[in-house]
VOKE-955194 format. One record per residue (C-alpha): residue number from 0; x negated, y, z. Coordinates in steps of 0.5 Angstrom, whole numbers, plus 500, padded with zeros to 3 digits. Layout:
# VOKE-955194
<pt num="NUM" x="X" y="Y" z="Z"/>
...
This chain:
# VOKE-955194
<pt num="0" x="358" y="374" z="207"/>
<pt num="1" x="362" y="370" z="212"/>
<pt num="2" x="361" y="376" z="217"/>
<pt num="3" x="363" y="381" z="212"/>
<pt num="4" x="369" y="377" z="211"/>
<pt num="5" x="371" y="376" z="218"/>
<pt num="6" x="370" y="383" z="219"/>
<pt num="7" x="376" y="384" z="213"/>
<pt num="8" x="380" y="379" z="217"/>
<pt num="9" x="380" y="383" z="223"/>
<pt num="10" x="380" y="390" z="220"/>
<pt num="11" x="386" y="388" z="215"/>
<pt num="12" x="390" y="383" z="219"/>
<pt num="13" x="394" y="381" z="213"/>
<pt num="14" x="392" y="376" z="207"/>
<pt num="15" x="396" y="377" z="201"/>
<pt num="16" x="398" y="370" z="198"/>
<pt num="17" x="398" y="371" z="191"/>
<pt num="18" x="403" y="366" z="187"/>
<pt num="19" x="405" y="370" z="181"/>
<pt num="20" x="400" y="373" z="176"/>
<pt num="21" x="405" y="380" z="176"/>
<pt num="22" x="403" y="380" z="184"/>
<pt num="23" x="396" y="381" z="182"/>
<pt num="24" x="396" y="388" z="180"/>
<pt num="25" x="401" y="389" z="186"/>
<pt num="26" x="396" y="387" z="191"/>
<pt num="27" x="390" y="391" z="188"/>
<pt num="28" x="395" y="397" z="189"/>
<pt num="29" x="394" y="396" z="197"/>
<pt num="30" x="389" y="397" z="202"/>
<pt num="31" x="388" y="389" z="203"/>
<pt num="32" x="382" y="386" z="202"/>
<pt num="33" x="383" y="378" z="202"/>
<pt num="34" x="387" y="374" z="197"/>
<pt num="35" x="389" y="367" z="197"/>
<pt num="36" x="390" y="366" z="190"/>
<pt num="37" x="396" y="361" z="188"/>
<pt num="38" x="397" y="362" z="181"/>
<pt num="39" x="394" y="361" z="174"/>
<pt num="40" x="391" y="355" z="171"/>
<pt num="41" x="384" y="352" z="169"/>
<pt num="42" x="384" y="357" z="163"/>
<pt num="43" x="386" y="363" z="166"/>
<pt num="44" x="383" y="363" z="173"/>
<pt num="45" x="376" y="365" z="172"/>
<pt num="46" x="379" y="372" z="169"/>
<pt num="47" x="384" y="373" z="175"/>
<pt num="48" x="378" y="371" z="180"/>
<pt num="49" x="373" y="376" z="176"/>
<pt num="50" x="379" y="382" z="176"/>
<pt num="51" x="379" y="381" z="184"/>
<pt num="52" x="372" y="381" z="185"/>
<pt num="53" x="371" y="387" z="181"/>
<pt num="54" x="375" y="391" z="185"/>
<pt num="55" x="371" y="389" z="191"/>
<pt num="56" x="376" y="384" z="194"/>
<pt num="57" x="375" y="377" z="197"/>
<pt num="58" x="378" y="371" z="193"/>
<pt num="59" x="380" y="364" z="196"/>
<pt num="60" x="383" y="359" z="191"/>
<pt num="61" x="388" y="354" z="194"/>
<pt num="62" x="385" y="348" z="190"/>
<pt num="63" x="391" y="344" z="190"/>
<pt num="64" x="396" y="350" z="187"/>
<pt num="65" x="391" y="351" z="181"/>
<pt num="66" x="393" y="346" z="175"/>
<pt num="67" x="387" y="343" z="172"/>
<pt num="68" x="382" y="343" z="178"/>
<pt num="69" x="380" y="336" z="180"/>
<pt num="70" x="380" y="335" z="188"/>
<pt num="71" x="373" y="332" z="188"/>
<pt num="72" x="365" y="334" z="188"/>
<pt num="73" x="366" y="335" z="180"/>
<pt num="74" x="372" y="340" z="181"/>
<pt num="75" x="368" y="344" z="187"/>
<pt num="76" x="362" y="344" z="183"/>
<pt num="77" x="366" y="347" z="177"/>
<pt num="78" x="369" y="352" z="182"/>
<pt num="79" x="362" y="354" z="185"/>
<pt num="80" x="358" y="355" z="178"/>
<pt num="81" x="363" y="357" z="173"/>
<pt num="82" x="369" y="360" z="177"/>
<pt num="83" x="365" y="363" z="183"/>
<pt num="84" x="371" y="365" z="188"/>
<pt num="85" x="368" y="367" z="195"/>
<pt num="86" x="372" y="360" z="198"/>
<pt num="87" x="377" y="355" z="198"/>
<pt num="88" x="384" y="354" z="201"/>
<pt num="89" x="386" y="347" z="202"/>
<pt num="90" x="389" y="341" z="206"/>
<pt num="91" x="384" y="336" z="205"/>
<pt num="92" x="378" y="335" z="210"/>
<pt num="93" x="374" y="332" z="204"/>
<pt num="94" x="374" y="338" z="200"/>
<pt num="95" x="372" y="343" z="206"/>
<pt num="96" x="366" y="338" z="206"/>
<pt num="97" x="365" y="339" z="199"/>
<pt num="98" x="366" y="346" z="199"/>
<pt num="99" x="361" y="347" z="204"/>
<pt num="100" x="356" y="343" z="200"/>
<pt num="101" x="357" y="348" z="194"/>
<pt num="102" x="356" y="354" z="199"/>
<pt num="103" x="363" y="356" z="198"/>
<pt num="104" x="367" y="358" z="205"/>
<pt num="105" x="373" y="354" z="206"/>
<pt num="106" x="380" y="355" z="210"/>
<pt num="107" x="383" y="349" z="212"/>
<pt num="108" x="391" y="349" z="212"/>
<pt num="109" x="394" y="345" z="217"/>
<pt num="110" x="402" y="344" z="217"/>
<pt num="111" x="405" y="343" z="224"/>
<pt num="112" x="410" y="338" z="223"/>
<pt num="113" x="409" y="334" z="229"/>
<pt num="114" x="404" y="332" z="235"/>
<pt num="115" x="400" y="327" z="231"/>
<pt num="116" x="399" y="332" z="226"/>
<pt num="117" x="397" y="337" z="231"/>
<pt num="118" x="392" y="332" z="234"/>
<pt num="119" x="389" y="330" z="228"/>
<pt num="120" x="388" y="337" z="225"/>
<pt num="121" x="384" y="339" z="232"/>
<pt num="122" x="380" y="333" z="231"/>
<pt num="123" x="378" y="334" z="224"/>
<pt num="124" x="377" y="342" z="225"/>
<pt num="125" x="372" y="339" z="231"/>
<pt num="126" x="369" y="334" z="226"/>
<pt num="127" x="368" y="339" z="219"/>
<pt num="128" x="368" y="346" z="222"/>
<pt num="129" x="371" y="350" z="217"/>
<pt num="130" x="370" y="357" z="216"/>
<pt num="131" x="377" y="358" z="218"/>
<pt num="132" x="384" y="355" z="220"/>
<pt num="133" x="391" y="357" z="217"/>
<pt num="134" x="396" y="354" z="221"/>
<pt num="135" x="403" y="353" z="218"/>
<pt num="136" x="409" y="355" z="219"/>
<pt num="137" x="407" y="362" z="222"/>
<pt num="138" x="413" y="362" z="226"/>
<pt num="139" x="410" y="358" z="232"/>
<pt num="140" x="406" y="363" z="236"/>
<pt num="141" x="406" y="358" z="242"/>
<pt num="142" x="402" y="353" z="238"/>
<pt num="143" x="397" y="359" z="235"/>
<pt num="144" x="395" y="360" z="242"/>
<pt num="145" x="394" y="353" z="244"/>
<pt num="146" x="390" y="351" z="238"/>
<pt num="147" x="386" y="357" z="239"/>
<pt num="148" x="384" y="355" z="246"/>
<pt num="149" x="382" y="348" z="243"/>
<pt num="150" x="378" y="350" z="237"/>
<pt num="151" x="372" y="355" z="235"/>
<pt num="152" x="374" y="357" z="228"/>
<pt num="153" x="378" y="363" z="227"/>
<pt num="154" x="386" y="362" z="226"/>
<pt num="155" x="390" y="365" z="220"/>
<pt num="156" x="397" y="363" z="220"/>
<pt num="157" x="402" y="363" z="215"/>
<pt num="158" x="409" y="361" z="212"/>
<pt num="159" x="416" y="363" z="213"/>
<pt num="160" x="413" y="370" z="215"/>
<pt num="161" x="419" y="375" z="213"/>
<pt num="162" x="418" y="381" z="218"/>
<pt num="163" x="413" y="385" z="221"/>
<pt num="164" x="415" y="383" z="228"/>
<pt num="165" x="413" y="376" z="225"/>
<pt num="166" x="406" y="378" z="224"/>
<pt num="167" x="405" y="382" z="230"/>
<pt num="168" x="408" y="376" z="234"/>
<pt num="169" x="402" y="372" z="231"/>
<pt num="170" x="397" y="377" z="232"/>
<pt num="171" x="399" y="378" z="239"/>
<pt num="172" x="398" y="370" z="240"/>
<pt num="173" x="391" y="370" z="238"/>
<pt num="174" x="391" y="369" z="230"/>
<pt num="175" x="386" y="373" z="227"/>
<pt num="176" x="390" y="374" z="221"/>
<pt num="177" x="397" y="373" z="217"/>
<pt num="178" x="398" y="371" z="210"/>
<pt num="179" x="404" y="372" z="207"/>
<pt num="180" x="407" y="372" z="199"/>
<pt num="181" x="411" y="378" z="200"/>
<pt num="182" x="409" y="384" z="196"/>
<pt num="183" x="413" y="389" z="200"/>
<pt num="184" x="409" y="387" z="207"/>
<pt num="185" x="402" y="388" z="203"/>
<pt num="186" x="404" y="395" z="201"/>
<pt num="187" x="407" y="397" z="208"/>
<pt num="188" x="401" y="393" z="212"/>
<pt num="189" x="396" y="395" z="207"/>
<pt num="190" x="397" y="402" z="208"/>
<pt num="191" x="398" y="403" z="215"/>
<pt num="192" x="392" y="406" z="219"/>
<pt num="193" x="386" y="401" z="221"/>
<pt num="194" x="386" y="403" z="228"/>
<pt num="195" x="394" y="402" z="229"/>
<pt num="196" x="393" y="395" z="225"/>
<pt num="197" x="387" y="393" z="231"/>
<pt num="198" x="392" y="395" z="236"/>
<pt num="199" x="398" y="391" z="234"/>
<pt num="200" x="393" y="385" z="235"/>
<pt num="201" x="391" y="387" z="242"/>
<pt num="202" x="397" y="389" z="245"/>
């Protein structure tokens, strides 16, 4: 599964961060294949996950954004056995480790607030080896390149992405994909030619 997911990232280059139920249908009307789900609660989240999976999309739950799910072993076991997303997004290293034990893919989110955060984040990446790292905010292309050189996991970036040139700058700096909650970018980017998408990341 990891290989198929990474191939989707390299092909699409954009991830939909879904923050509202009304954006689910908007996402499904694009050609994008990966969603970071940040809406819903424990009573409806399985329905959302099932809908996305039925449409052959990869769905990752941002654990801290879903009310009712505990940030512990029991919470991750509940996700793995009953909700069944492909993986999770989290800021917590402990949840990355628990997710891997439950055979869920894990994207660790790192906020670049200062030098200590960067250094501690890189150390954590080496220690726990998440499936991917999401760097926030996404408007720091020089940091993307630096962190990419020091880690061996795919780099996703997101946060404050407002224009196509922000996406292109992140991809050209070494990000494998960019996440954004802006549906107009999903629609535009999700419907362009795949070869053009790849070229934008290579130039």
